[in-house]
N, C-alpha and C positions, 0 to 999 in steps of 0.2 A: 416516519423518518428513521425509526430504529432499523428497519430493513435496509435502507440505503447505507446507514452507518455500518451495518454488519457486512454488506457486500463490499464497501470500500475498504474496510479493515482486512477482509480476506484478500482482496487484490493487493493491498500493501504488503501483506505477508508473502504472497506469491512473488511480488517484485523484489522484496528483500532477499528471498531465497535464491532468486535468479541471479542477483548481484553476487551472492556468496558463491554460487556455482561457477559464475564467470571468473571470480577472483581466484578460486582454488584450482579449478580444472580447465579454465579458459574455454568453457563450453557455453554457448548461448541456448538456454533451455527453450525459449520461445521458438527459435529457428529449428531446433531439434524436434520439437513436438509437432509443429505444423508448417513451418516455413513461411515464406513471404507474407501473404495477406493476413493469415491468422496471427502470426507473430506481431505484425504491425497493429492489428486490432487489440491484442493483449496489451501491448506497450501503451497505446493510447488510453485504454481503460485504466491501467495502473496509474498513469500520469493524472488522469481526471480524478481518480480516487485520492491521490496525494493532495491535489488542489482542494478538493472537498474537505478532507480532514484538516488541512491547514486552516481553512476559512471557518470551520465549525468547531474546532477542537476546544477552544477556551470555554465555550458555552456548555460543553458536556463534561469536561475534565474535572474530576473531584479534587485533584491536587491543585489545579490552577484556580479553582473556585475558592480555595482556602489559602491563597497566597503562596502556593508552591510547597506547602508543608504537609506531607502525608500524615494522616492521623491527628492533625491539629484541630 
């Protein structure tokens, strides 16, 4: 499961950076890199990664495990 978490985390970073690029330069990184089918595949993978992280976050998060207080 650690591998799946690592992959989903990387995909979320890619998705977040894409939103940053879209917000600043109004350029869609997915469409620029591969266009049509590849961009759609990337977007679906990023969305699935977000759902996975959303559903499994609390069980792995050290801050959530301690009531939301880091270092407590």
